[in-house]
KOLMI-582755 format. One record per residue (C-alpha): x, y, z. Coordinates in steps of 0.1 Angstrom, whole numbers, padded with zeros to 4 digits, always signed. Example, Ala and Ser with C-alpha at 12.3 -4.5 7.8 and 13.67 -1.06 7.14 Angstrom:
! residues 2
+0123-0045+0078+0137-0011+0071
//
This chain:
! residues 422
-0246+0149-0002-0242+0127+0033-0248+0100+0010-0210+0106-0004-0194+0120+0030-0171+0095+0045-0184+0073+0072-0166+0080+0105-0189+0052+0127-0157+0029+0133-0137+0055+0150-0166+0068+0173-0177+0031+0178-0144+0009+0185-0119+0021+0209-0094-0004+0199-0098+0005+0163-0092+0044+0169-0059+0036+0187-0046+0013+0156-0058+0044+0131-0042+0074+0152-0017+0049+0163-0007+0051+0123-0015+0079+0113+0011+0095+0134+0034+0066+0120+0028+0068+0087+0037+0105+0083+0076+0097+0095+0078+0065+0073+0069+0088+0040+0098+0116+0049+0119+0086+0052+0105+0068+0020+0111+0100+0000+0147+0105+0017+0161+0069+0004+0160+0075-0034+0167+0109-0029+0199+0106-0009+0205+0078-0037+0201+0106-0068+0220+0131-0048+0248+0107-0045+0249+0088-0075+0226+0101-0103+0220+0072-0119+0184+0057-0129+0193+0022-0119+0208+0032-0087+0173+0044-0073+0153+0017-0098+0174-0011-0080+0162-0003-0047+0128-0014-0052+0151-0046-0066+0163-0053-0034+0131-0049-0016+0117-0077-0031+0130-0107-0020+0126-0105+0014+0091-0091+0012+0080-0120-0009+0099-0145+0022+0089-0124+0050+0051-0113+0036+0043-0149+0033+0056-0164+0064+0040-0134+0083+0009-0137+0067+0015-0174+0089+0027-0156+0115-0008-0135+0118-0034-0166+0120-0008-0180+0150-0001-0151+0171-0010-0124+0184-0017-0098+0159-0017-0067+0184+0017-0083+0196+0027-0089+0161+0025-0052+0148+0037-0038+0185+0070-0058+0173+0073-0043+0141+0073-0011+0141+0098-0012+0167+0118-0032+0147+0112-0004+0119+0124+0022+0144+0154+0007+0150+0163+0007+0110+0153+0043+0110+0181+0054+0138+0212+0028+0118+0199+0054+0089+0201+0086+0106+0237+0071+0121+0246+0070+0083+0232+0097+0071+0257+0118+0095+0286+0104+0083+0311+0122+0064+0305+0100+0035+0275+0084+0039+0274+0047+0024+0248+0036-0005+0250+0002+0009+0237+0014+0044+0207+0022+0023+0202-0008+0002+0205-0028+0031+0178-0004+0051+0151-0007+0022+0160-0048+0027+0155-0046+0062+0122-0024+0061+0112-0049+0036+0113-0074+0062+0093-0061+0089+0068-0042+0064+0062-0083+0050+0057-0095+0087+0037-0064+0099+0011-0062+0068-0007-0097+0071-0011-0087+0108-0022-0054+0100-0048-0067+0072-0056-0092+0092-0069-0076+0125-0092-0052+0111-0126-0074+0109-0113-0087+0145-0122-0048+0154-0158-0040+0135-0187-0055+0128-0188-0070+0090-0212-0041+0080-0185-0015+0088-0156-0033+0069-0157-0009+0042-0157+0021+0065-0131+0012+0081-0108+0003+0051-0121+0040+0045-0112+0052+0073-0073+0035+0070-0069+0042+0038-0072+0086+0049-0043+0082+0076-0021+0064+0046-0027+0092+0023-0024+0119+0056+0011+0108+0055+0009+0102+0014+0007+0140+0013+0021+0156+0042+0053+0135+0047+0068+0140+0011+0062+0176+0008+0075+0178+0046+0107+0158+0034+0110+0184+0009+0115+0209+0026+0136+0195+0054+0162+0180+0032+0160+0215+0009+0162+0237+0045+0178+0214+0072+0190+0179+0060+0181+0149+0058+0191+0134+0094+0168+0158+0102+0137+0138+0083+0154+0108+0100+0148+0121+0139+0111+0134+0133+0100+0100+0122+0122+0085+0152+0096+0108+0173+0067+0094+0155+0073+0056+0157+0079+0064+0198+0041+0080+0201+0030+0053+0177+0042+0025+0200+0023+0044+0227-0011+0046+0210-0005+0002+0202-0002-0007+0233-0035+0006+0242-0053-0018+0214-0066-0053+0231-0047-0083+0226-0059-0101+0190-0052-0139+0198-0053-0162+0167-0085-0184+0161-0094-0211+0181-0087-0236+0149-0058-0221+0146-0024-0244+0131+0014-0235+0139+0035-0221+0114+0043-0246+0088+0051-0247+0054+0018-0267+0052-0006-0241+0068+0017-0219+0042+0001-0241+0013-0033-0238+0024-0034-0204+0023-0019-0207-0010-0043-0233-0024-0075-0214-0013-0061-0181-0029-0064-0203-0060-0097-0220-0056-0111-0184-0057-0114-0168-0092-0126-0140-0075-0095-0133-0051-0068-0146-0087-0083-0114-0103-0078-0092-0075-0044-0100-0075-0035-0101-0111-0050-0070-0121-0033-0053-0096-0002-0072-0102-0007-0061-0142-0013-0023-0132+0018-0015-0112+0039-0038-0128+0038-0019-0163+0022+0020-0147+0045+0022-0115+0068+0057-0127+0078+0063-0089+0115+0056-0094+0114+0083-0119+0102+0114-0098+0132+0125-0092+0145+0128-0124+0110+0133-0138+0111+0168-0114+0140+0178-0130+0136+0176-0166+0101+0197-0158+0124+0220-0144+0111+0216-0110+0131+0202-0087+0118+0218-0055+0083+0200-0068+0098+0167-0062+0072+0160-0027+0046+0174-0052+0050+0144-0073+0051+0117-0045+0017+0136-0034-0002+0140-0061-0019+0111-0069-0029+0107-0032-0046+0139-0036-0066+0124-0058-0072+0094-0040-0083+0118-0009-0107+0133-0029-0121+0094-0035-0118+0088+0006-0144+0119+0014-0165+0114-0012-0163+0079-0003-0202+0073+0014-0211+0057-0020-0187+0027-0015-0203+0012+0019-0237-0003-0006-0218-0002-0038-0223-0044-0048-0203-0048-0081-0165-0048-0067-0151-0063-0101-0165-0039-0123-0154-0009-0103-0116-0027-0100-0112-0032-0137-0127+0002-0145-0104+0019-0121-0073+0000-0134-0079+0009-0169-0084+0047-0158-0049+0047-0136-0032+0031-0173-0051+0059-0194-0039+0087-0164-0002+0074-0167-0003+0075-0201-0012+0109-0203+0010+0121-0176+0038+0108-0198+0030+0128-0229+0027+0166-0217+0058+0185-0203+0039+0209-0179+0041+0205-0146+0006+0218-0135-0012+0184-0163+0016+0162-0153+0009+0166-0114-0033+0171-0124-0027+0132-0140-0011+0118-0118-0043+0131-0092-0061+0116-0115-0041+0083-0112-0038+0080-0079-0080+0086-0078-0083+0058-0102-0058+0029-0079-0076+0042-0050-0108+0032-0060-0098-0002-0071-0079-0004-0037-0110+0002-0017-0130-0030-0040-0100-0049-0033-0103-0044+0003-0139-0050+0003-0136-0085-0011-0103-0095+0012-0121-0082+0041-0155-0095+0036-0150-0131+0017-0117-0148+0038-0126-0169+0069-0105-0156+0096-0085-0183+0100-0075-0182+0072-0073-0141+0072-0030-0139+0083-0022-0164+0052-0039-0142+0025-0031-0116+0039+0003-0121+0032-0005-0133-0005-0027-0098-0009+0006-0082+0005+0025-0094-0024+0000-0087-0050-0003-0051-0043+0040-0045-0035+0057-0066-0055+0044-0054-0087+0051-0015-0076+0086-0028-0064+0090-0048-0100+0078-0018-0114+0100+0005-0105+0129-0015-0119+0110-0018-0156+0104+0018-0154+0140+0026-0145+0158+0002-0170+0130+0016-0204+0139+0056-0192+0176+0043-0194+0171+0029-0228+0146+0053-0241+0135+0084-0221+0119+0089-0193+0087+0105-0215+0088+0073-0237+0088+0051-0202+0060+0068-0182+0034+0068-0216+0041+0031-0233+0034+0014-0195+0005+0032-0191-0006+0022-0228+0008-0012-0219-0012-0014-0188-0047-0007-0199-0045-0032-0228-0033-0054-0204-0067-0051-0176-0088-0050-0207-0074-0085-0218-0085-0096-0183-0114-0086-0182-0128-0100-0213-0109-0137-0199-0127-0132-0167-0167-0125-0169-0175-0138-0141-0154-0111-0122-0167-0082-0134-0202-0095-0131-0191-0100-0093-0221-0087-0067-0213-0087-0032-0251-0096-0023-0249-0130-0042-0212-0140-0042-0213-0174-0023-0186-0163-0003-0195-0128+0011-0228-0147+0021-0214-0170+0041-0189-0147+0057-0215-0130+0070-0239-0153+0075-0211-0168+0101-0201-0129+0116-0233-0124+0123-0237-0161+0145-0201-0152+0162-0216-0115+0176-0248-0131+0185-0231-0162+0205
//
């Protein structure tokens, strides 16, 4: 069983990684309460599919702009300082939401503006968060460190929505926002303990040319493009999250709203806790393609059922599949991209795994409004499977990707060894 148990070595071996991990574990718990609060509040105020679906659309433009800009900054500034500053910015946004929630008539405009601002700080933070990891742990420990980062996210996603649902029904949305603010304050303390991560010696100043260099590099790598396109397709066609508040009502189980959000993460946790095998698995492209197909199939089956138990089971299976894909996409990114390009490529990665779900929420909400919720979910899953199969046929080299022989992985492995020996 030790072959499958999650590897905790990075937490024991690297104090800076441990502080970064702890900060995220705490703040993400509160963030997930707010994540559920926004669509829940809009649903309570408007009762509209589209009003909730628009929430995702509002985030797309600032996420694209600031995700790309954040990627450039991550290669030119101290990555630790960028993470700390954006975490503090998110705290201020939640404080505004708290003030709005205690008004006699909360403004929907404030909720939409807050969502856009969250996209701004997220776009600025995540490239630095993604680029900092190879500077905190060794090349060989990157798969294990990625699994541990995912575990903290999963903890927050499982407990946060469930806790949020209890808080909203027992107390109020305002109490949820207050708890989120408290978690941010604790997170900032742990982040302050992480050492400085200055840019590489051969970094460039922030500029459009620097950004275009990163884009050019990404397009020159067919293996990277494959990870982006497959994930975009899977999330755009089969992301049903915008429908969760309505889906819970449709099944006569409004109390289970938090379980809809956390079911997928239960499946992902099962994968994470048995992820020891991923450290030595070499065929990352094959794993990503099969996992994306599994995601689409599970979502399609969920849409066909009127049973809460079966729906949640299918969502858990979808989460497990999606997490396998995410793990190996992360390993490809972390093990093959040079450090002086990590920030810019992390910005592009952010768009690949964020824009798809946001646009997918509008797709799901629009199709549900035009047809039905069940049709929207099932059709999206089926289209996802078809699209990924076509992509796999068109990209045979990605199916054969081998971490031991891929020239970019080999080159970066040698670079890291030379840096550690110097």
